[in-house]
C-alpha positions, 0 to 999 in steps of 0.5 A: 518468476517466469515472463507471462502475460496470461496473468489469471497464470498461478505464479509465486512470491517467494514461497508464497504459490499465488493463484493468478498474477492480480494483486489487489492494492492498498486503499484507505478506506476510513473503516476502523474503529476511532482507536485503529481496530478494524471492524466487521466491515473491514472482516468483511470486506477484506474476506469479499475480495479473498480470491486476490492472489494475493491482498495488501491490506490498507495502510496502518499506522505504526505509533500514534503519531503516524495516524494520518486522518481518521479511522485509519487502522494501526497495528500498535497494540495487543487490541489492533492485533486482535481485530486483524486477526480477525480480518486475516483468519476470514480471508484464509477460511476463504481461501486468500493471502494476506500482506499488511501495509505499514504507513506512517502519515508524517506530516500527513498528520493534524493534532486534531485527530492523534492528540500530536504534532505532527512528524516530519524530515523538516518544519514543512508543512502540508500545503493543502487542509486535511480532512480530521475530526473537526471537518478538514483544517489548514496542516499543521507545521510538524515538528522537526524529527530527532535522532532519536525520534527516528530511531525510535520510529523505525523501531515502531515498524519494527515491533509492528512487522512483528505483530503484525505476522503475530495476527496473521500476514503473510508479510508487511509493505513497507510504504514510502510512497504517496508523500508518507513520512518515509517519502518525505525523508526522499523528497527535496522540498520536505527534507531540508536537514543537514544532518544524517539523514538530509542532503545527499541522495545517499543520505535521503533513502538512509531513513526508508532502506534502513526502515525496511532494515529493521522489519526484514529483520523482524521478521525476516526477508522474504515477509516485506516489501517496499512500496514506492512513486517516482515522481509524484506529487501527491501531498504537496513533496517534490523531487529534483532527480528521480532517476538518482534517488531510486538509483540509490535507494535501490542501490540500497534495498538489492542486498538485502533479498526483499520480497517484492517492490511495488511500484505505484502508478506504473508507466511503463513508458518512462524512463524510470519505469525502464531501468527500476525494472532493470534494476530491481533483481526482484520480484517487481510488483506493478501498479498500473495508472488506469483512466477507465476500469472497463474490463477492457482496459482493465485487461490490456492494461494488466498484460502491458505491465506483464509484458514491461516486466512486472511480476505481478499487478495491483489493483485498486479501484477493480477490486473495491467496487468489483468483490469477483474482479478475478472472476469478471476478468475470466469471463470477460464479463462488465465490472461494477462502476466506483462509487467516488462518494463512498470512498474515505470519510463516512463510513458504513458498507455503502460503497465499501461492502455493497458492491454486487458480485455477478451472480448477483447481478445476471444470476448463479448459471452466469459463472458455470455456462462461462466456465 
């Protein structure tokens, strides 16, 4: 992609023409039905934000064991696919395009939620309590995955990728970040295995690479992205050698010609960010770590990310609180503040679909006056 700091200029992502360089990052908001089927609330939510250059829809489980929290969406049945089709149809009708993040929680799960013992590379429990239908409970000790479990889960990711495309998504993002299952295989403290999926960096990256390879085989590499979070300790994971680990992972992934690599909370000042940008030959989506959600702060962080070599910039909370974020940034208009109390576990439209558009706040002529 052509380097630019003009985030409102048109962009491309493989075969997709994008109206600008801003991507809506995946944000779990617990608004699905209990079985994981998307709801009317979700149809409205994503359609409201269709002006994003690309929407990466929230993490959706490829099988029942992958569910993290209550009311998380899924993509392992025909009913799930039909629910997501309603979302993609609404977004497409509003001019938008979508990828779906595929997320398996691994040990970030609980029998009170799924009825199943969580799976993980090793029987190392989540260190903190986890939210369930019964409230916050002590995490369960996960079962170490067998080779058959690993093979079956890889197949489930591939099937979920096919189902996502059938549901109208342009592609999928494999979630290998934030302490979820694929990241648990990467991390030293959650992967204590001594077989072909543990020990050396080459073995620890194997599962994530095989999931990406299976998804690419299923729907085409140009429809598959992967999300990583180097040095992150979210959900209690620890990496002893971040640089070496991700250099090994990228070496394994380079030949696939994936749609993109998505870096969580990217900081261009870090050495690992610069090395990843140098090493990764394809599209890089940067996700800035925003401490301030003002118009000026978001604009500055977005430009800095592009100047540091990112091809697209993924924003989460700014899109959550501002369905017309692109318009607000174009007009240098104030942003809505995020209402944290409605972030997760609460359900309903409050803090989800009731954030006002600029035209609601300033009158219908505001956009025309600034254009």
